N, C-alpha and C positions, 0 to 999 in steps of 0.2 A: 797256564801260560800268561805272559805279560799281555794286558788288554790291547795295547796298541804298540806293536813292536816298532813301527815307523817313528814314533815319538820317543823311543827309548833314549835315555841320556847315558853319558859315560859312566855314571855311578851305578847303573843297574844292568849293564850289558851282559853281566854274568848270570843274571837270574834265569833265563830260559835253560841254560846248561845246568845250573844248580837244581832247578825244579826237576829236570829230566833225570839227573843222577840220583837225587833223593828218592824219586819214584821208583827207579830201577833197583837201588841197593837197600832202601829202607833202613837207613842207619839208626842206631840207638845212641851211640856215643860219638860226639863230634867236637873237634877243636877248631877254633877260628882265630887265626893271626890277623888282627886288624878288624875292628868292629865296624858295622855299617848299618844304616837305617834299613836297607833292603835285605841284606844277607842275615843279619842277626835276628830280625823279625821272622824271616822265613825259617831259620833254624829253630827258633823258640816255638814256632807253631807246629813243626813237623818232626822234631827229634826229641827223644826222651831226655837226653842229658847233653847240655852244651856248656863248654868252657870257651868263653870269648875274651880275648885280650886286646885292648887298645894299646898301640905301640908309639903313637906319634903326637897325640893332642889330648890333653886332659879335659879341655872344654868339650871336645867331641865325645869323650867317654861320658861326661856328665849329661850331655844331650841324649845319648843312647840310653843311659841308665834311667832317665826321667820319662822315657816313652812308656805309655800305658801298656803296650804289648808285652813288656817284660814282666810287669807286676801281675798282669792278668793270666799269664801262662801257667798251665798246670804242670809243666815240665820242670826239670831241674836245670835252671839257667844260672850259671855263675859268671859274672862279669868282673873283669880286672883291668886296672890301669897300670901298665908297666912300661913307662916311657923309655925309649932308647932302642937301639937296633938289636940288642942281645938279651935283655932282661926276660922277655917272653920266651925266648928260645931256652934259656937256662931253666925257667919254670917248667916248660914243656918236657925237657929232658928228665926232670925229677918226678914227673907224674908216673906212678906205677900202674899204668893201664894201657890197653890198646884202644884205638879209636877206629870207627867204621869209616870215617871221613875226616880229612884235615883240609881246611880252606885257608889259602894263603893270599892275603890282600893287605898286609901290614906295612911295616917300615921298608921303604924302597931299597935301602942298603943291605938288607938281610933276608929278603924273600928267598933267595937261593939257599941260604942256610936253613931256613924253615923247612924247605922241601927236603934237603939232605937229612935233617933230623926226623922228618915224618916217615921216611922209608922204614925206620925201625919199629914204628908204632901203628902203621895202617896200610891198607891195600889200595886206597883211593885218595888221591890228592888232587884238589882243584885249585888252580892259581889264576889270578886276574891280572890283566895288563901285561900279558906275556909277549907282546910285540915290542915292549920297551927294552931296548938293548942295554941301557944304562943300569938295569936291575941285575945284570950279570947272570942271566940264566945259564950261560955257558959254564958257570961254576958248579952247577948241579952235577952230582956224581950219581947217575941213575943206575941202579942195579940192572943186570941183564934181563931179568924176568919182567921188568916194567916197560911199558910203552908210553911214550909222551905224545899226546894228541893235541894239536892246535886247532881250535875252532875259531875261524876267522869270519864267520857269518855276521858277527856283531863287533863293533869297534868301541872300546878296546877289546882285544882278543881275550879269550878264556882258554885255558889248557887243562886237560885232565891227564894225570900221570897215574897209571894203574897197572896191576897185574891181572885184573879181572877180564878175561878173554871175552865173555859175553858182553860186558859193558863196552869194550873196545869195538866190537862188531856193531853194536847198536849206535854208538856215537859216530862211527864212520859212515854208517848208512843215513841216519836221521839228520846229522849236522854237517855232513861232508867234511868230517875232520881229517886233517892231514897228519901223518906221522913225522915227528921231528927226529932227526938222527942225533 
């Protein structure tokens, strides 16, 4: 867990939830929309195969790529810079594989589209900043078998959208997650 949750900043409020989910489902293949100092490092340390795409800022991509944790990782870490709201989504659609987890924290105008595409390729989707109405979360077309859980313990919020009943129960209990209709 985060060493001092009281000092947690907005850029890592998703980490306790990601750590919990990673520990519960032990993913092998993971896709990340929007690279981060905290999330990409966590994924490179704990997941065998990671595809991470930066969608908004080439200098941010360069910063993440230069970090030592990427080069030291023994796992298969593939970092891409695909600027714009849809380039990463098009790339994702054309990957012929399933993922154990998709993390959505990329371009603000297309996060909802990332989630819609992820339903076809995975059972666990984690999204950051889900209290932000301008990201158009209402445009997500959630299949009936999936449950959307909002975790409001940390601000900004993190949400988990999944059809994994065991994970739903544990998140509800451990994080007091609320179901979004």
